[in-house]
C-alpha positions, 0 to 999 in steps of 0.5 A: 480489531486489526491483525498483523505483525509488530515489526521493528522499523528504522526511520530516517529522520536525518543522516544522524538520527535514525531511530528504531520504532515498533510498527504494526504491519496489517495482515496483507490479505486483509489489505487485499480484501479491502482494496478489492472491495474498493476496486469493485465500486470503481470510485476514488477513495482516500482515508485511513484504514488499519491505522495507515493512510491509504488511497484508491484511484479508479482507472481512467480511459485516458493514458497517463501523461508521457506514457505509452499505456492506452489507459491509466490503471487503477491503483491502491496504496497504504502506508508510507514507503519510508516506513512500510507500504503496500501497493496494488496496480491493475496495470493489465486492466481492471479485470486482471489481477493487480501487480503488488509491491511491498516497501519493507526495506526499513523493516529490521525484524518481525517481532510478534504476530497479533 
């Protein structure tokens, strides 16, 4: 069973049509635990978890294109940033804590914990 929060979210279909819909936002700690489990395997993964599309990309020793970074950090994301999303990036290295970002600017109101 998925635990989290049902939230009211505004979705921008176009300039004139911006409906409000209920969305289940998974428990962030459950997402972290899942992402850390993927990170320990150090293998790329793409799929659906907690009802959302998600992806993990393992770090690479090569630097990203047009970047001064010395390596490509591991990343994990879940959701859709236009609705709700959460990401983790191990920008300081695989053995350091990841930087987390929540995209929740379209969340209008949290309605209920489930």
